[in-house]
Residue, then its C-alpha position, 0 to 999 in steps of 0.5 A: x476605207x481601212x477597217x478598224x480592228x478592236x483589240x479587246x474583241x480579238x482578245x475576247x475571242x481568243x479567251x472564249x476559244x480557250x474556254x471552249x477548248x477546256x470545256x470540251x477537254x473536261x467533258x471528254x475526260x469525264x466521259x472517258x473516266x465514267x466509261x472506263x471507271x472499272x479498269x481505271x480504278x483497278x489500275x489506280x489502286x495497284x499503282x497507289x499500292x506499288x508506289x506505297x501511297x496507300x496501305x489497305x487491308x481490303x483492296x476491292x473496297x478501295x477499288x469500289x470507292x475509287x470507281x464510284x468517284x470516277x463515275x460521280x465526277x461526270x454528275x458534278x456541276x462545274x462549280x462543285x468540281x472546282x470547289x472540290x479541287x480548290x485546295x490543290x488547283x495550283x499543284x502543277x502547271x497544266x493539271x488534269x482535272x480528273x487527277x486533281x479530283x481523285x487526288x483531293x478525294x484520296x487526301x480528304x476523304x479516302x483517308x477516313x475509309x475504314x479499310x485504309x490503314x494509312x496514306x503516305x506522301x505529299x499532295x504532289x506525290x499523290x497527284x503524280x501517281x494518280x495522273x500516271x494512270x488518268x493521263x491515259x484518258x486525257x485528250x492529246 
């Protein structure tokens, strides 16, 4: 007797597999960001300065602020993370969630930091600069 294949069931399995893969990638990324937060924050601030995205009068204060955010990402629930990145989630086709989070932090919160003089560039420029550093911890 022929076996009946339910196409919706196979589609659900595919969607579930994709969701599991994204969750594993997100957890791996957040774990690496926490483990390497010190090195990443130093590299990130240097790149932001080199690309003339930020102007600051105290580099170490900005590094501490970014390091704190890199560590805090892992403690957020998925809803909180998605809420934070919602305004820029469609910035690129295959976004790095950590890069989106840090980009949104720079655009929304870091601009009010007392040691930031100014932030330049549009959202995509900031994202690309941040992602040029954080893509190193993204699983391949």
